[in-house]
N, C-alpha and C positions, 0 to 999 in steps of 0.2 A: 766820757766816763759812763760806765754801765749803770743802768737804773737798778736801785736796790729792790729786791723782792719784798712785796708787802706781805705781812703775816696776819691773816685773819685769825682771831681767837676770841673765845668766850671769856667772861670774867673769871670763871673757874680755871680755865687754862692759863690765864695771865697770873692768877694767884699761885698756881702750882709752879710756874716758871720762876716767880719772884722768891718762893720758898726755896727752890733748888739753888738759885743764885746766892741767896743768903747763906745756905748751908755750905756751898762750895767756898765762898769768900771767907767764912769764919772757921768752921770746923775742919774742913778738908785741907785748906791751906796750912792751918796750924799743925795738923797731923803730919803733913808732908814735910814741912820745914823741920819738924822734930826728927823724922826719919832720916833726912839729909844730914842733920847734925850728928846723929848716931853713926851713920855710915861713914862720915868723914873721920870720925874718931878711930876707925879701923885702920887708917893709914893710907897707903898707896892707892890713889883714886883710879889709876890706869887699869887696875885689875880688880876693881871693887864692884861686884855685881849688885850689892844692896844699894850702893850709891847710884849706879846706872838705872836701876829699877825705880828708885825714888824720883830721880830726875825725869824719867819717862812719864811717870804718873803726874808729876808737877806740870809737865808740858801738856798732857791730856786735860788736866783740870783747868789750866789757864785757857786752853783752846775752847773748852766747853763754856767757861765764863764769858769769853768774847762772843761766842755763838748766842748764848742766852741774852746778853746785853743787846746784841744786834736785833734779835727777834723782838725784844721788848721795845726797842727804839722804833722799829718799823711796824709795830702792831697797829692793826685796825680792828677796833672792838666790834664784835658781832652784837648788834642790838636785838633784843628779844622782841619779836612782833607776834603778839598773841591775838591780833585781830584777824589774821588770815590763816586759817588752818586747812586750806584747800590746796595751796600751792607749795611745792617743795622749795625751800630756801636755805641759805646758810644759817646754821644754828638750830635748825628744826630737825625733829626726828621723823623719819619716814618708814612706814611699814609697807612692805610689798610682798608679792609672791611670784615665784617663777611660773610662767605659763607652760603647759596647760594645767598642771596639777601639783605644783611645788608647795613646800611648806612656807609659812609666813616668816619673814625676816624683818628685823627692825635695826636701823642705823641712824645715828645722829651725824649730820654733815657739819664738820668743823674745819678749821684751817689746818694746814699741813703740820704746823708746830705742835698741835695737840692730838693728832690722829692716833688712834689705837684700835685697830680692828677687833682685837680680842675683848676690848671693853665696849664694842659696838659704836665706835667713833671712826668715821671714814673721812679722809681728806677731800676737800672741795676740788682738788686736782686729780682725784682718782677717776678712772673711766666710769665707775658706777655713779658717782656723784655728778660728774659732768653730764651724764645721760639723764639724770633725774631732776637736776636743778631747773626750776621754771615750769615743771610739769605739774599736773593737777590730779587730785584724787579721782580714780576711775580710769585714768589713761593707761594704755598699754605702751611700753617703751622698749625699744631695742637697745641692748647694752653690749658693747664690744668688751669682752673680758679676755684675759690671757688664755683662757681655756676655750675661747670661741664666742660667738654671738649668742646671747640669750634674750628672751622676751620676758619682761616682768610687768605686773599690773600693780599700780599704786593703790593701796587699800586705805591708808590713813596718814595724815600729816599732823603733827602736834608740836 
């Protein structure tokens, strides 16, 4: 049997998933069941696009519920370590600049379940995070990105 993937997440990420799960199980399920009832009332289900669309949405929602439940079941909470602000670790924010003269960038390294690069949260599985984890302030690090290899200097860890 394949080993289940462990999902690292912060307390904030866990809370967001629990809120989404609650919304899907209560509000969305109820809405979809109502849509299916209305679509059934139109008669012949074999050519009823409203019914098919509602059933497809129901399958999607049920799949997402299962996915979230599995992520929460396999969650490993990221403990906040405020004592070491020199080493890059899961759950910490890291500020770095591309060498030789790039602009500063800051990302928080989180588990894949809550990564959102547009919000400044990158997955611990990403090439950037993999290269930075365990490194210290002041270190220059080579990072393999889809666009090629870059060198960054770690400025701050918080």
